[in-house]
Structure formats: structure tokens, C-alpha cells
N, CA, C and O atoms as a GROMACS GRO file, in nm:
protein
  392
    1MET      N    1   0.095  -0.138   0.017
    1MET     CA    2   0.016  -0.005  -0.010
    1MET      C    3   0.082   0.108   0.013
    1MET      O    4   0.195   0.114   0.064
    2GLY      N    5  -0.010   0.237  -0.036
    2GLY     CA    6   0.103   0.406  -0.038
    2GLY      C    7   0.238   0.362  -0.110
    2GLY      O    8   0.257   0.314  -0.221
    3THR      N    9   0.323   0.394  -0.010
    3THR     CA   10   0.452   0.419  -0.091
    3THR      C   11   0.532   0.288  -0.116
    3THR      O   12   0.608   0.298  -0.212
    4ASN      N   13   0.534   0.187  -0.064
    4ASN     CA   14   0.556   0.068  -0.071
    4ASN      C   15   0.452  -0.036  -0.097
    4ASN      O   16   0.398  -0.068   0.009
    5PRO      N   17   0.412  -0.088  -0.184
    5PRO     CA   18   0.274  -0.162  -0.180
    5PRO      C   19   0.306  -0.311  -0.144
    5PRO      O   20   0.214  -0.393  -0.145
    6LYS      N   21   0.475  -0.359  -0.101
    6LYS     CA   22   0.453  -0.463  -0.033
    6LYS      C   23   0.468  -0.483   0.121
    6LYS      O   24   0.452  -0.582   0.193
    7ARG      N   25   0.501  -0.365   0.144
    7ARG     CA   26   0.483  -0.395   0.314
    7ARG      C   27   0.390  -0.386   0.401
    7ARG      O   28   0.294  -0.310   0.384
    8GLU      N   29   0.403  -0.459   0.501
    8GLU     CA   30   0.292  -0.492   0.575
    8GLU      C   31   0.214  -0.398   0.655
    8GLU      O   32   0.264  -0.319   0.735
    9LEU      N   33   0.083  -0.408   0.629
    9LEU     CA   34  -0.010  -0.324   0.679
    9LEU      C   35  -0.020  -0.281   0.844
    9LEU      O   36  -0.032  -0.371   0.928
   10ILE      N   37  -0.016  -0.166   0.877
   10ILE     CA   38  -0.074  -0.123   1.031
   10ILE      C   39  -0.177  -0.171   1.091
   10ILE      O   40  -0.288  -0.150   1.042
   11ASP      N   41  -0.160  -0.266   1.240
   11ASP     CA   42  -0.307  -0.291   1.287
   11ASP      C   43  -0.312  -0.202   1.393
   11ASP      O   44  -0.219  -0.145   1.450
   12TYR      N   45  -0.481  -0.196   1.421
   12TYR     CA   46  -0.497  -0.126   1.525
   12TYR      C   47  -0.400  -0.093   1.671
   12TYR      O   48  -0.370   0.023   1.700
   13GLU      N   49  -0.373  -0.165   1.723
   13GLU     CA   50  -0.277  -0.192   1.818
   13GLU      C   51  -0.150  -0.060   1.787
   13GLU      O   52  -0.124   0.052   1.832
   14ALA      N   53  -0.094  -0.158   1.678
   14ALA     CA   54   0.016  -0.095   1.607
   14ALA      C   55   0.004   0.090   1.664
   14ALA      O   56   0.072   0.162   1.737
   15ALA      N   57  -0.133   0.109   1.577
   15ALA     CA   58  -0.169   0.209   1.505
   15ALA      C   59  -0.186   0.341   1.682
   15ALA      O   60  -0.126   0.448   1.691
   16SER      N   61  -0.270   0.290   1.780
   16SER     CA   62  -0.281   0.318   1.890
   16SER      C   63  -0.155   0.358   2.010
   16SER      O   64  -0.145   0.439   2.103
   17ARG      N   65  -0.069   0.250   1.947
   17ARG     CA   66   0.063   0.291   2.001
   17ARG      C   67   0.165   0.405   1.969
   17ARG      O   68   0.245   0.466   2.041
   18ILE      N   69   0.129   0.415   1.816
   18ILE     CA   70   0.208   0.505   1.770
   18ILE      C   71   0.099   0.681   1.810
   18ILE      O   72   0.123   0.795   1.850
   19LEU      N   73   0.003   0.614   1.774
   19LEU     CA   74  -0.077   0.812   1.838
   19LEU      C   75  -0.047   0.807   1.991
   19LEU      O   76  -0.034   0.922   2.032
   20ALA      N   77  -0.036   0.741   2.063
   20ALA     CA   78  -0.002   0.744   2.237
   20ALA      C   79   0.109   0.795   2.213
   20ALA      O   80   0.114   0.915   2.239
   21GLU      N   81   0.254   0.722   2.149
   21GLU     CA   82   0.358   0.785   2.137
   21GLU      C   83   0.441   0.948   2.128
   21GLU      O   84   0.537   1.013   2.172
   22ARG      N   85   0.310   0.954   2.026
   22ARG     CA   86   0.326   1.101   1.918
   22ARG      C   87   0.233   1.184   2.015
   22ARG      O   88   0.164   1.267   1.955
   23GLY      N   89   0.216   1.181   2.149
   23GLY     CA   90   0.088   1.258   2.216
   23GLY      C   91   0.038   1.324   2.187
   23GLY      O   92   0.037   1.447   2.199
   24ILE      N   93  -0.062   1.199   2.108
   24ILE     CA   94  -0.206   1.259   2.041
   24ILE      C   95  -0.311   1.248   2.110
   24ILE      O   96  -0.372   1.142   2.107
   25PRO      N   97  -0.368   1.387   2.212
   25PRO     CA   98  -0.513   1.356   2.291
   25PRO      C   99  -0.562   1.229   2.263
   25PRO      O  100  -0.589   1.207   2.145
   26PRO      N  101  -0.580   1.139   2.345
   26PRO     CA  102  -0.680   1.037   2.384
   26PRO      C  103  -0.812   1.072   2.386
   26PRO      O  104  -0.902   0.992   2.365
   27GLU      N  105  -0.832   1.227   2.417
   27GLU     CA  106  -1.041   1.247   2.432
   27GLU      C  107  -1.080   1.266   2.321
   27GLU      O  108  -1.011   1.331   2.243
   28CYS      N  109  -1.165   1.229   2.296
   28CYS     CA  110  -1.272   1.215   2.180
   28CYS      C  111  -1.316   1.422   2.177
   28CYS      O  112  -1.364   1.490   2.268
   29PRO      N  113  -1.276   1.464   2.044
   29PRO     CA  114  -1.291   1.621   2.064
   29PRO      C  115  -1.462   1.674   2.039
   29PRO      O  116  -1.506   1.788   2.022
   30ILE      N  117  -1.528   1.556   2.043
   30ILE     CA  118  -1.708   1.592   2.046
   30ILE      C  119  -1.740   1.622   2.213
   30ILE      O  120  -1.791   1.715   2.276
   31CYS      N  121  -1.669   1.461   2.249
   31CYS     CA  122  -1.748   1.447   2.375
   31CYS      C  123  -1.651   1.438   2.520
   31CYS      O  124  -1.708   1.410   2.625
   32GLY      N  125  -1.532   1.458   2.518
   32GLY     CA  126  -1.453   1.383   2.581
   32GLY      C  127  -1.380   1.281   2.652
   32GLY      O  128  -1.272   1.268   2.710
   33ALA      N  129  -1.480   1.218   2.625
   33ALA     CA  130  -1.477   1.097   2.678
   33ALA      C  131  -1.340   0.990   2.611
   33ALA      O  132  -1.322   1.011   2.491
   34ASN      N  133  -1.291   0.934   2.644
   34ASN     CA  134  -1.133   0.852   2.614
   34ASN      C  135  -1.204   0.685   2.596
   34ASN      O  136  -1.156   0.597   2.667
   35ALA      N  137  -1.319   0.650   2.497
   35ALA     CA  138  -1.340   0.527   2.474
   35ALA      C  139  -1.363   0.529   2.337
   35ALA      O  140  -1.466   0.560   2.276
   36TRP      N  141  -1.233   0.487   2.288
   36TRP     CA  142  -1.222   0.451   2.113
   36TRP      C  143  -1.204   0.317   2.102
   36TRP      O  144  -1.136   0.241   2.171
   37GLY      N  145  -1.287   0.293   1.991
   37GLY     CA  146  -1.248   0.125   1.942
   37GLY      C  147  -1.232   0.159   1.773
   37GLY      O  148  -1.258   0.242   1.686
   38PRO      N  149  -1.159   0.010   1.803
   38PRO     CA  150  -1.153   0.038   1.629
   38PRO      C  151  -1.273  -0.045   1.570
   38PRO      O  152  -1.362  -0.098   1.636
   39MET      N  153  -1.257  -0.045   1.417
   39MET     CA  154  -1.348  -0.045   1.338
   39MET      C  155  -1.360  -0.160   1.297
   39MET      O  156  -1.252  -0.209   1.264
   40GLY      N  157  -1.479  -0.249   1.280
   40GLY     CA  158  -1.472  -0.436   1.313
   40GLY      C  159  -1.474  -0.514   1.389
   40GLY      O  160  -1.390  -0.507   1.479
   41PRO      N  161  -1.570  -0.623   1.390
   41PRO     CA  162  -1.581  -0.689   1.475
   41PRO      C  163  -1.443  -0.769   1.519
   41PRO      O  164  -1.431  -0.853   1.608
   42LEU      N  165  -1.347  -0.720   1.432
   42LEU     CA  166  -1.226  -0.807   1.490
   42LEU      C  167  -1.135  -0.741   1.460
   42LEU      O  168  -1.043  -0.785   1.391
   43SER      N  169  -1.141  -0.625   1.503
   43SER     CA  170  -1.060  -0.490   1.477
   43SER      C  171  -0.954  -0.490   1.327
   43SER      O  172  -0.837  -0.454   1.338
   44ASN      N  173  -1.004  -0.529   1.206
   44ASN     CA  174  -0.936  -0.553   1.076
   44ASN      C  175  -0.979  -0.518   0.974
   44ASN      O  176  -0.946  -0.558   0.862
   45LEU      N  177  -1.096  -0.400   1.014
   45LEU     CA  178  -1.118  -0.344   0.870
   45LEU      C  179  -1.062  -0.210   0.863
   45LEU      O  180  -1.046  -0.138   0.962
   46TYR      N  181  -1.023  -0.169   0.710
   46TYR     CA  182  -0.954  -0.081   0.681
   46TYR      C  183  -1.062   0.028   0.585
   46TYR      O  184  -1.100  -0.016   0.476
   47LEU      N  185  -1.098   0.140   0.620
   47LEU     CA  186  -1.135   0.257   0.525
   47LEU      C  187  -1.081   0.235   0.370
   47LEU      O  188  -0.961   0.207   0.358
   48ALA      N  189  -1.134   0.243   0.290
   48ALA     CA  190  -1.062   0.238   0.123
   48ALA      C  191  -1.098   0.404   0.069
   48ALA      O  192  -1.204   0.411   0.008
   49LEU      N  193  -1.026   0.527   0.085
   49LEU     CA  194  -1.125   0.650   0.079
   49LEU      C  195  -1.082   0.655  -0.090
   49LEU      O  196  -0.965   0.629  -0.119
   50PRO      N  197  -1.142   0.675  -0.156
   50PRO     CA  198  -1.119   0.734  -0.317
   50PRO      C  199  -1.030   0.824  -0.328
   50PRO      O  200  -1.023   0.908  -0.238
   51LEU      N  201  -0.932   0.829  -0.450
   51LEU     CA  202  -0.875   0.976  -0.437
   51LEU      C  203  -0.906   1.050  -0.566
   51LEU      O  204  -0.927   0.986  -0.669
   52ALA      N  205  -0.910   1.187  -0.563
   52ALA     CA  206  -0.934   1.270  -0.666
   52ALA      C  207  -0.827   1.356  -0.715
   52ALA      O  208  -0.740   1.398  -0.638
   53ASP      N  209  -0.829   1.391  -0.864
   53ASP     CA  210  -0.756   1.486  -0.888
   53ASP      C  211  -0.794   1.648  -0.799
   53ASP      O  212  -0.874   1.656  -0.706
   54LEU      N  213  -0.711   1.767  -0.859
   54LEU     CA  214  -0.791   1.874  -0.830
   54LEU      C  215  -0.924   1.939  -0.900
   54LEU      O  216  -1.002   2.028  -0.866
   55SER      N  217  -0.912   1.853  -1.014
   55SER     CA  218  -1.068   1.910  -1.081
   55SER      C  219  -1.198   1.803  -1.026
   55SER      O  220  -1.309   1.807  -1.078
   56GLY      N  221  -1.164   1.711  -0.919
   56GLY     CA  222  -1.270   1.612  -0.874
   56GLY      C  223  -1.280   1.536  -0.929
   56GLY      O  224  -1.372   1.467  -0.885
   57GLN      N  225  -1.229   1.490  -1.025
   57GLN     CA  226  -1.189   1.347  -1.119
   57GLN      C  227  -1.145   1.245  -1.034
   57GLN      O  228  -1.028   1.240  -0.996
   58LEU      N  229  -1.239   1.155  -0.998
   58LEU     CA  230  -1.162   0.996  -0.983
   58LEU      C  231  -1.044   0.952  -1.005
   58LEU      O  232  -1.041   0.918  -1.123
   59VAL      N  233  -0.918   0.929  -0.943
   59VAL     CA  234  -0.820   0.899  -0.975
   59VAL      C  235  -0.836   0.760  -1.028
   59VAL      O  236  -0.861   0.672  -0.945
   60GLU      N  237  -0.822   0.724  -1.174
   60GLU     CA  238  -0.883   0.578  -1.204
   60GLU      C  239  -0.836   0.538  -1.330
   60GLU      O  240  -0.838   0.632  -1.410
   61GLY      N  241  -0.800   0.448  -1.369
   61GLY     CA  242  -0.723   0.387  -1.484
   61GLY      C  243  -0.727   0.223  -1.504
   61GLY      O  244  -0.703   0.161  -1.401
   62GLY      N  245  -0.752   0.150  -1.612
   62GLY     CA  246  -0.688   0.015  -1.669
   62GLY      C  247  -0.767  -0.051  -1.527
   62GLY      O  248  -0.693  -0.121  -1.457
   63GLY      N  249  -0.906  -0.034  -1.480
   63GLY     CA  250  -0.987  -0.120  -1.429
   63GLY      C  251  -0.949  -0.116  -1.307
   63GLY      O  252  -0.975  -0.194  -1.216
   64LEU      N  253  -0.864   0.012  -1.308
   64LEU     CA  254  -0.792   0.015  -1.150
   64LEU      C  255  -0.869   0.169  -1.085
   64LEU      O  256  -0.890   0.260  -1.166
   65ARG      N  257  -0.906   0.187  -0.944
   65ARG     CA  258  -0.920   0.303  -0.875
   65ARG      C  259  -0.871   0.320  -0.771
   65ARG      O  260  -0.876   0.236  -0.680
   66ALA      N  261  -0.783   0.488  -0.758
   66ALA     CA  262  -0.677   0.446  -0.653
   66ALA      C  263  -0.724   0.499  -0.540
   66ALA      O  264  -0.804   0.593  -0.540
   67ASN      N  265  -0.684   0.446  -0.440
   67ASN     CA  266  -0.766   0.428  -0.301
   67ASN      C  267  -0.640   0.495  -0.162
   67ASN      O  268  -0.517   0.494  -0.167
   68SER      N  269  -0.703   0.530  -0.084
   68SER     CA  270  -0.561   0.565   0.037
   68SER      C  271  -0.674   0.493   0.151
   68SER      O  272  -0.796   0.499   0.171
   69LEU      N  273  -0.547   0.419   0.215
   69LEU     CA  274  -0.649   0.325   0.337
   69LEU      C  275  -0.662   0.392   0.453
   69LEU      O  276  -0.562   0.463   0.459
   70ALA      N  277  -0.741   0.414   0.566
   70ALA     CA  278  -0.750   0.480   0.674
   70ALA      C  279  -0.790   0.354   0.752
   70ALA      O  280  -0.872   0.265   0.726
   71LEU      N  281  -0.690   0.380   0.876
   71LEU     CA  282  -0.790   0.289   0.970
   71LEU      C  283  -0.865   0.397   1.080
   71LEU      O  284  -0.808   0.490   1.135
   72ALA      N  285  -1.014   0.357   1.097
   72ALA     CA  286  -1.097   0.411   1.195
   72ALA      C  287  -1.118   0.402   1.336
   72ALA      O  288  -1.165   0.304   1.394
   73PHE      N  289  -1.079   0.517   1.391
   73PHE     CA  290  -1.134   0.445   1.564
   73PHE      C  291  -1.262   0.541   1.581
   73PHE      O  292  -1.269   0.656   1.536
   74THR      N  293  -1.385   0.462   1.670
   74THR     CA  294  -1.497   0.525   1.655
   74THR      C  295  -1.526   0.553   1.804
   74THR      O  296  -1.506   0.459   1.881
   75CYS      N  297  -1.570   0.670   1.855
   75CYS     CA  298  -1.591   0.661   1.997
   75CYS      C  299  -1.700   0.617   2.099
   75CYS      O  300  -1.798   0.690   2.116
   76GLY      N  301  -1.690   0.522   2.155
   76GLY     CA  302  -1.818   0.435   2.229
   76GLY      C  303  -1.888   0.540   2.280
   76GLY      O  304  -1.996   0.487   2.304
   77ASN      N  305  -1.898   0.657   2.313
   77ASN     CA  306  -1.991   0.745   2.408
   77ASN      C  307  -2.046   0.794   2.281
   77ASN      O  308  -2.152   0.748   2.239
   78CYS      N  309  -1.970   0.897   2.205
   78CYS     CA  310  -2.087   0.973   2.103
   78CYS      C  311  -2.062   0.898   1.980
   78CYS      O  312  -2.154   0.922   1.902
   79GLY      N  313  -1.984   0.823   1.932
   79GLY     CA  314  -1.988   0.794   1.754
   79GLY      C  315  -1.902   0.867   1.669
   79GLY      O  316  -1.908   0.867   1.546
   80PHE      N  317  -1.833   0.921   1.731
   80PHE     CA  318  -1.768   1.035   1.629
   80PHE      C  319  -1.629   0.932   1.579
   80PHE      O  320  -1.559   0.858   1.648
   81MET      N  321  -1.625   0.959   1.448
   81MET     CA  322  -1.503   0.861   1.408
   81MET      C  323  -1.390   0.954   1.397
   81MET      O  324  -1.395   1.069   1.354
   82ARG      N  325  -1.272   0.881   1.450
   82ARG     CA  326  -1.146   0.951   1.381
   82ARG      C  327  -1.077   0.839   1.292
   82ARG      O  328  -1.064   0.720   1.321
   83LEU      N  329  -1.031   0.913   1.164
   83LEU     CA  330  -0.945   0.900   1.053
   83LEU      C  331  -0.821   0.879   1.074
   83LEU      O  332  -0.779   0.979   1.132
   84VAL      N  333  -0.711   0.780   1.056
   84VAL     CA  334  -0.598   0.826   1.066
   84VAL      C  335  -0.536   0.720   0.943
   84VAL      O  336  -0.552   0.599   0.925
   85SER      N  337  -0.461   0.821   0.871
   85SER     CA  338  -0.384   0.740   0.744
   85SER      C  339  -0.358   0.630   0.743
   85SER      O  340  -0.332   0.616   0.862
   86GLU      N  341  -0.340   0.519   0.693
   86GLU     CA  342  -0.259   0.406   0.722
   86GLU      C  343  -0.129   0.377   0.652
   86GLU      O  344  -0.056   0.278   0.665
   87ASP      N  345  -0.112   0.501   0.562
   87ASP     CA  346   0.052   0.487   0.491
   87ASP      C  347   0.076   0.578   0.606
   87ASP      O  348   0.118   0.513   0.701
   88MET      N  349   0.063   0.719   0.636
   88MET     CA  350   0.155   0.782   0.707
   88MET      C  351   0.199   0.712   0.871
   88MET      O  352   0.304   0.734   0.932
   89LEU      N  353   0.088   0.629   0.912
   89LEU     CA  354   0.131   0.539   1.056
   89LEU      C  355   0.269   0.451   0.991
   89LEU      O  356   0.376   0.483   1.043
   90ALA      N  357   0.275   0.364   0.905
   90ALA     CA  358   0.352   0.324   0.859
   90ALA      C  359   0.520   0.351   0.790
   90ALA      O  360   0.625   0.289   0.780
   91ARG      N  361   0.470   0.473   0.756
   91ARG     CA  362   0.616   0.536   0.755
   91ARG      C  363   0.684   0.619   0.892
   91ARG      O  364   0.799   0.648   0.925
   92ILE      N  365   0.590   0.635   0.934
   92ILE     CA  366   0.644   0.649   1.105
   92ILE      C  367   0.741   0.514   1.184
   92ILE      O  368   0.856   0.502   1.228
   93ARG      N  369   0.604   0.417   1.168
   93ARG     CA  370   0.646   0.314   1.194
   93ARG      C  371   0.799   0.222   1.120
   93ARG      O  372   0.864   0.155   1.199
   94ASP      N  373   0.847   0.227   0.966
   94ASP     CA  374   0.940   0.233   0.898
   94ASP      C  375   1.049   0.326   0.930
   94ASP      O  376   1.163   0.283   0.916
   95GLU      N  377   1.034   0.442   0.969
   95GLU     CA  378   1.149   0.538   1.004
   95GLU      C  379   1.204   0.501   1.126
   95GLU      O  380   1.314   0.548   1.157
   96GLY      N  381   1.138   0.412   1.212
   96GLY     CA  382   1.175   0.422   1.316
   96GLY      C  383   1.115   0.527   1.450
   96GLY      O  384   1.166   0.524   1.562
   97GLY      N  385   1.009   0.609   1.414
   97GLY     CA  386   0.961   0.692   1.486
   97GLY      C  387   0.874   0.607   1.594
   97GLY      O  388   0.820   0.675   1.682
   98GLN      N  389   0.850   0.448   1.598
   98GLN     CA  390   0.757   0.434   1.714
   98GLN      C  391   0.822   0.385   1.819
   98GLN      O  392   0.762   0.366   1.925
   0.00000   0.00000   0.00000
């Protein structure tokens, strides 16, 4: 995925650890709770967000559509979703910033 399609994907546990080590506030910006849960019953789902160019056209061709993967953490109190770029987390991990 992302800059290196053969690398291992970041999982929710590693993502949580990276966010904590980077000092990202754990409180929900809407309700103030610290009740985040990963998306999916097995904490294993990613969102594939379609990419578009500056004109708004989807980036696609040859039967493929460009996507960016995101991990979705949901506040268990109010339902607010925090999306975090999987590619950016992997870059932090791979550069030793974890």
C-alpha cells in the first residue's frame, strides 16, 4: 500500500501505540471521553477512501481506482470517528519513529 505496496499493513494495536507515543490527545474532540474502539468486529477493517485530482475526477484507469487506506477509530460514547492514514502511520513505523 501507499509508498511501498509490499509492506505489512499497520494494525489497530500498533496505530494506537504510535498515536500515544506521538502525544495525540486520547480524548474525543466532541464529548471528551476516552472510549475509542477500532472498526470491525475483529479490529481488522480499513476504509478505502477514493482519491481525486484537483478537478474532482476520481483517479482511476486500467480497471483500477486509486484509494488511500485509513484506520477508523470510533468513540464508544458519542460515535465520532477518527480517521488516521494507514500510509502515514506505516512511514512513522518504518522510519523508527515508533
